[in-house]
C-alpha positions as CSV (number, residue, x, y, z in Angstrom):
1,M,71.8,187.4,118.8
2,V,69.1,190.2,118.1
3,L,69.0,191.3,114.7
4,V,68.6,195.2,115.2
5,Y,69.3,196.4,111.5
6,E,69.2,194.8,107.8
7,D,69.6,196.0,104.3
8,R,70.1,193.5,101.6
9,K,69.6,196.0,98.6
10,K,72.5,196.2,96.3
11,K,73.7,199.3,95.3
12,V,76.9,200.5,93.8
13,I,79.2,202.7,96.1
14,K,79.5,206.5,94.8
15,D,82.3,207.7,96.9
16,R,80.6,207.2,100.2
17,E,77.5,205.4,101.8
18,R,76.4,206.3,105.3
19,I,73.9,203.9,106.8
20,N,72.6,204.7,110.6
21,F,70.8,202.5,113.0
22,S,69.8,202.9,116.5
23,S,70.9,200.2,119.1
24,F,72.0,200.4,122.7
25,S,75.2,199.9,124.6
26,S,76.1,196.1,123.7
27,F,78.7,193.8,122.0
28,H,77.7,194.1,118.4
29,L,78.2,191.9,115.1
30,I,78.4,193.8,112.0
31,I,78.1,191.6,109.0
32,I,79.0,193.6,105.6
33,T,79.0,191.5,102.3
34,A,80.4,193.9,99.2
35,R,82.4,193.2,95.9
36,A,85.4,195.6,94.2
37,K,86.8,195.3,90.6
38,G,90.5,195.6,90.1
39,K,92.7,196.6,87.3
40,R,91.0,199.3,85.9
41,Q,93.7,200.8,82.9
42,I,94.2,204.1,83.7
43,S,97.2,204.8,81.1
44,D,99.4,202.6,78.8
45,S,101.6,201.2,81.4
46,A,99.6,201.5,84.7
47,T,96.2,200.3,86.3
48,D,94.2,201.0,89.0
49,D,92.4,199.6,91.7
50,E,89.0,200.6,93.6
51,D,88.8,200.0,97.2
52,L,86.1,200.0,99.7
53,I,86.7,201.3,103.4
54,I,84.8,200.5,106.4
55,K,84.2,202.9,109.4
56,I,82.0,202.4,112.2
57,D,81.1,205.1,114.3
58,D,84.6,206.6,115.2
59,K,86.1,203.0,114.8
60,I,88.6,202.2,112.0
61,F,90.4,199.0,111.0
62,P,93.7,199.4,109.4
63,K,96.5,197.1,108.6
64,L,98.2,195.8,112.0
65,S,101.3,196.2,110.3
66,H,100.9,199.6,108.7
67,P,98.5,201.2,110.9
68,E,98.0,204.5,109.1
69,S,97.0,202.2,106.2
70,L,93.0,201.5,105.5
71,I,93.1,200.8,102.0
72,D,94.9,197.2,102.2
73,S,93.5,196.4,105.4
74,P,91.9,192.6,106.1
75,A,88.4,194.7,107.0
76,A,88.7,196.4,103.5
77,F,87.7,195.3,100.2
78,S,90.6,195.7,98.1
79,G,89.6,195.5,93.9
80,G,93.2,194.4,93.2
81,T,92.7,191.0,94.9
82,L,88.9,190.3,94.9
83,H,88.7,191.3,91.3
84,G,84.9,191.5,91.3
85,F,84.6,188.5,93.6
86,S,82.3,189.1,96.7
87,K,83.8,189.2,100.4
88,T,82.2,189.2,103.8
89,V,83.8,190.9,106.7
90,Y,82.3,190.1,110.5
91,V,83.1,192.9,113.0
92,L,82.5,192.2,116.8
93,T,82.6,195.3,118.6
94,F,81.1,197.2,121.6
95,L,79.0,200.2,120.6
96,K,78.4,202.7,123.2
97,G,74.9,204.9,123.3
98,R,71.9,204.6,120.8
99,K,72.9,206.2,117.4
100,H,75.1,204.7,115.1
101,T,76.7,204.8,111.9
102,V,78.2,202.1,109.3
103,E,80.3,204.1,106.9
104,L,81.4,203.1,103.3
105,T,84.0,204.9,101.4
106,T,85.6,204.2,98.2
107,D,89.1,205.6,97.8
108,K,88.5,206.0,94.1
109,P,84.7,207.1,93.2
110,S,85.0,205.2,89.7
111,N,81.2,203.3,90.5
112,T,82.3,199.4,90.8
113,A,82.7,198.9,94.4
114,T,79.0,196.8,94.9
115,F,77.5,196.9,98.6
116,E,75.7,193.5,98.7
117,S,74.2,193.5,102.3
118,L,74.4,194.4,105.9
119,Q,73.1,192.8,109.0
120,I,73.6,194.1,112.7
121,Y,73.0,192.1,115.6
122,T,73.5,192.8,119.2
123,L,74.7,190.0,121.5
124,T,76.0,189.2,124.8
125,L,79.6,187.8,124.9
126,K,80.8,185.1,127.2
127,K,83.7,183.0,127.1
128,E,83.2,181.2,123.9
129,F,81.0,182.6,121.2
130,S,80.1,180.8,118.0
131,L,79.7,182.6,114.9
132,P,77.4,181.0,112.4
133,V,78.5,181.5,108.6
134,E,77.2,179.2,106.6
135,Q,79.0,180.3,103.5
136,Q,80.3,178.9,100.3
137,A,82.8,180.7,98.1
138,E,82.2,181.6,94.7
139,D,83.7,179.8,92.3
140,G,87.0,181.3,91.4
141,D,90.8,181.6,91.9
142,R,92.6,182.2,94.8
143,R,91.3,185.8,96.6
144,P,89.7,186.8,100.2
145,W,87.0,185.5,101.3
146,I,85.9,185.7,104.9
147,T,87.4,188.0,107.5
148,S,86.6,188.4,111.0
149,V,87.6,191.7,113.0
150,L,87.6,191.4,116.7
151,D,88.1,194.9,118.2
152,G,89.3,195.2,121.7
153,L,89.1,191.5,122.2
154,P,91.5,188.7,123.5
155,L,91.5,185.3,121.5
156,I,93.0,182.3,123.0
157,S,91.8,180.2,120.4
158,F,89.3,179.8,117.1
159,S,87.8,176.6,115.7
160,P,86.5,176.9,111.9
161,K,84.2,174.3,110.4
162,V,85.0,173.8,106.7
163,T,83.8,171.6,104.0
164,Y,86.2,171.5,101.0
165,S,86.4,169.3,97.9
166,R,89.1,167.3,95.5
167,R,87.6,168.3,92.1
168,K,88.6,167.1,88.5
169,R,91.0,169.9,87.8
170,D,91.4,172.9,90.4
171,S,90.4,171.8,93.8
172,D,89.1,173.5,96.8
173,D,91.6,175.3,98.9
174,I,91.5,177.6,102.3
175,K,94.0,179.7,103.5
176,I,93.6,180.9,107.0
177,I,95.9,184.3,108.4
178,V,95.8,185.5,111.9
179,D,97.1,189.1,112.3
180,G,99.0,188.9,109.1
181,K,100.9,185.3,110.0
182,I,99.6,182.4,107.7
183,Q,98.7,179.5,109.9
184,G,100.4,176.9,107.1
185,N,101.0,173.1,107.3
186,L,104.4,171.9,107.5
187,W,103.2,168.2,106.8
188,R,101.9,169.1,103.4
189,T,103.9,169.4,100.3
190,I,106.0,172.5,99.4
191,K,103.0,173.4,96.9
192,H,100.1,173.5,99.5
193,F,102.1,174.4,102.7
194,L,100.6,177.8,102.8
195,W,97.0,176.6,102.4
196,R,95.8,175.1,105.6
197,Y,93.1,172.8,103.7
198,A,94.0,171.6,100.3
199,G,91.2,169.9,98.1
200,S,94.0,168.1,95.7
201,L,95.6,166.0,98.7
202,L,92.0,164.4,99.3
203,P,90.9,161.0,97.6
204,P,89.8,161.6,94.0
205,F,86.2,163.0,94.1
206,S,85.7,163.4,97.5
207,T,84.4,165.8,100.1
208,K,85.7,166.0,103.7
209,T,84.4,168.2,106.5
210,E,86.7,169.3,109.4
211,V,86.7,170.9,112.5
212,E,90.3,172.1,114.1
213,T,91.2,174.4,117.0
214,F,94.0,177.2,116.4
215,T,95.5,178.3,119.5
216,V,97.0,182.0,119.1
217,T,96.8,183.5,122.6
218,L,95.9,187.0,121.8
219,S,95.9,190.0,124.2
220,S,92.9,192.0,124.1
221,G,93.2,194.3,120.9
222,L,92.2,194.7,117.2
223,H,92.8,191.2,115.6
224,N,92.2,189.9,112.0
225,L,91.0,186.3,111.1
226,E,91.3,185.9,107.2
227,F,90.2,183.0,105.1
228,E,91.2,183.1,101.4
229,A,89.5,180.4,99.1
230,D,90.3,178.6,96.1
231,R,87.2,177.3,94.0
232,M,84.4,176.7,96.3
233,P,85.1,175.5,100.0
234,T,82.3,176.3,102.6
235,L,83.0,177.8,106.1
236,H,80.1,176.5,108.1
237,S,80.8,178.2,111.6
238,L,83.7,179.8,113.6
239,V,84.2,179.3,117.5
240,F,86.1,182.1,119.1
241,D,87.2,181.1,122.8
242,F,87.9,184.5,124.5
243,G,89.6,183.1,127.6
244,I,87.7,185.0,129.8
245,T,83.8,186.8,129.7
246,P,84.7,190.1,128.0
247,P,84.3,193.1,129.8
248,I,81.8,195.7,128.9
249,S,83.3,199.1,127.9
250,I,84.3,201.8,130.4
251,G,81.4,203.9,131.3
252,I,78.7,201.7,131.1
253,P,76.8,201.2,134.2
254,T,77.4,198.0,135.8
255,V,75.8,196.0,139.0
256,D,78.7,197.5,141.2
257,N,78.3,201.0,139.8
258,P,74.7,201.5,138.5
259,L,74.8,205.3,138.2
260,W,72.8,206.4,135.5
261,T,74.0,208.4,132.5
262,E,71.0,210.0,132.2
263,D,70.4,207.8,129.0
264,F,69.0,204.7,129.1
265,Y,70.4,203.3,125.9
266,D,74.1,203.2,127.6
267,D,72.6,200.8,129.7
268,T,72.9,196.9,128.4
269,E,69.7,194.9,127.8
270,E,70.7,193.3,131.3
271,M,71.3,196.4,133.3
272,L,67.9,197.8,131.8
273,L,66.3,194.7,132.8
274,A,67.9,194.9,136.0
275,R,66.6,198.5,136.7
276,A,62.9,197.6,136.1
277,M,63.0,194.3,138.2
278,Y,64.3,196.4,141.1
279,G,61.6,199.0,140.6
280,E,58.7,197.1,140.2
281,A,60.0,194.2,142.7
282,G,63.0,195.5,144.8
283,G,60.9,194.5,148.1
284,E,59.8,191.3,146.6
285,S,60.8,187.8,147.1
286,Y,63.7,186.5,144.5
287,E,61.0,184.6,142.9
288,A,59.1,187.3,142.4
289,K,61.9,189.5,140.9
290,V,62.1,186.6,138.4
291,A,58.8,186.2,137.7
292,V,58.5,190.3,136.9
293,G,61.9,189.5,134.5
294,W,59.8,187.1,132.6
295,A,56.8,189.0,132.2
296,I,59.1,191.5,130.5
297,R,60.8,188.8,128.4
298,N,58.1,187.5,127.0
299,R,56.8,190.8,125.7
300,V,60.0,191.0,123.9
301,E,59.4,187.6,122.5
302,D,55.9,188.4,121.8
303,S,55.1,186.7,118.2
304,K,53.0,189.7,116.9
305,N,55.6,192.1,118.6
306,R,53.1,194.3,120.2
307,W,55.3,196.0,122.8
308,G,58.5,195.7,121.0
309,M,61.4,193.6,119.8
310,T,64.2,194.8,122.4
311,Y,64.1,195.2,125.8
312,H,64.7,198.8,125.5
313,E,61.6,199.1,123.4
314,V,59.4,197.2,125.9
315,I,60.6,198.6,129.3
316,L,60.8,202.4,127.7
317,A,57.6,202.5,125.9
318,K,55.5,204.9,127.4
319,Y,53.4,204.6,130.6
320,Q,54.3,200.5,130.8
321,Y,56.5,200.7,133.7
322,E,55.8,202.8,136.6
323,P,59.2,203.4,137.8
324,F,60.3,204.7,134.3
325,N,57.3,207.2,134.1
326,N,58.3,210.4,136.1
327,P,61.7,211.4,136.2
328,R,60.9,213.4,139.5
329,A,59.4,210.5,141.5
330,D,61.2,208.4,144.1
331,S,60.8,205.4,142.4
332,F,62.7,207.1,139.2
333,K,65.3,207.9,141.2
334,K,65.7,204.7,142.8
335,I,66.2,203.0,139.7
336,T,69.0,205.2,138.4
337,R,70.7,205.7,141.6
338,P,70.2,202.7,143.6
339,P,71.0,203.7,147.2
340,L,73.6,201.3,147.8
341,D,74.6,202.9,151.1
342,D,71.5,201.1,152.5
343,L,72.4,197.2,153.0
344,S,69.0,196.1,152.5
345,E,68.4,198.1,149.1
346,K,72.0,197.1,148.0
347,Q,70.9,193.2,148.4
348,A,67.7,194.2,146.5
349,W,69.5,195.5,143.7
350,V,71.9,192.6,143.7
351,D,69.3,190.0,143.7
352,S,67.2,192.1,140.8
353,H,70.6,192.0,138.8
354,K,71.1,188.3,139.3
355,A,67.8,187.7,138.5
356,A,68.1,189.7,135.6
357,E,71.3,187.9,134.2
358,L,69.3,184.5,134.7
359,V,66.1,185.8,133.1
360,F,68.1,187.3,130.2
361,S,70.3,184.2,129.5
362,G,67.1,181.7,130.0
363,K,69.0,179.8,132.7
364,V,65.7,180.2,134.9
365,T,62.5,178.9,133.7
366,D,59.3,181.3,133.6
367,P,57.1,181.0,136.5
368,T,54.4,182.8,135.5
369,G,52.5,180.6,132.8
370,A,54.0,183.1,129.6
371,A,52.5,186.1,131.3
372,N,53.0,189.6,129.9
373,H,51.4,191.4,132.7
374,F,51.2,192.2,136.3
375,Y,50.1,194.1,139.2
376,V,49.9,194.7,142.9
377,P,46.5,194.9,144.4
378,S,47.9,196.6,147.3
379,D,49.6,199.5,145.8
380,Q,47.5,200.4,143.2
381,T,43.6,200.0,142.0
382,K,42.8,197.4,139.5
383,P,43.9,198.5,135.9
384,D,41.8,198.3,133.3
385,W,43.6,195.6,131.4
386,V,42.5,193.3,134.0
387,D,40.9,190.3,132.7
388,E,40.6,187.6,135.3
389,E,40.0,184.9,132.8
390,K,43.4,185.5,131.9
391,F,44.9,185.2,135.4
392,T,48.2,182.9,135.7
393,V,49.5,182.8,139.0
394,Q,50.1,184.8,141.8
395,I,53.5,185.5,143.4
396,G,53.9,187.3,146.5
397,A,51.8,189.9,146.4
398,T,51.8,190.5,142.7
399,R,49.3,189.0,140.2
400,F,50.1,187.9,136.9
401,Y,48.1,187.4,133.6
402,K,48.7,186.3,130.0
403,L,46.8,189.0,127.6
């Protein structure tokens, strides 16, 4: 996961808060923590509750049983149930393009809903995804605690790791709700069967950590996993099994259809890396392609962030990689519209994409000696940056340097 935006400044939401951030086409994990108060007296006989609603770009997250309802959605923060306690919502969704917005709206601008933090990560989803949570509930009575929202994703099973304790008076309890259905336990007492984990059933003054797998077999769509807490249990992690590697969004370039959309931020990081490797080393060996990819990755991972923190920042930086410099050049046309009707070029593109996947995932080792620069002597004059004392290796026609 790559952190692309973070805000930990607490603030009261006055009607509406819009948070803009830049990213690229990718699955995103958006983590929002907030709190809302309830039971505001509005007359002698009636009270009012404030709710905080989430919108991400054009995506909304309604209550599944009532699609017209956003206020009491699991993805919302309801003062009537939170009573001032904090709740965290984790949203897994695919966002396309560069400019994005997280919008937080109160249904009644009474200045009581409080934004606490926002973290946004880009990530590559595989068949399984482990969500690191490591969150202990605030000490309080039964209320919503953590919600995971899966947007447009299937779910075969999920496995939470939890810790709960038996305390002197009121013990820790955890309730789990999937798409409105409580995951109860018929083996427990009538008093506790709706609570999957009940601390009062543990030996006196004991603590237990458990990992349990829940099989749900849900097709692709909008899904909510809710955790409610009583007292102070801890959710350490949550592992999702999607059954398949979730496909990327329609309209995003792929290895089989790499046509450029005229915005490189519509490319995933793997796709952009494949274009760079194809442009720089398309006619070279597979090892040379891997080496070029690693030289780019080493810039992304540079401890001083000299070139950028993401593949988009590094690759699209001005005058860094020749194929991206001039939109009128043949090299630019080649990387944006690979000539797949030419069998040799098609193979070079497919190899570049495969190598990009392996470099990006770290499934192939770095053959360059941690190099972050390269050039081909036969294709260009020696660049000003070349320092032979920083030379690491030559692979094919390409010389690599660690600067």
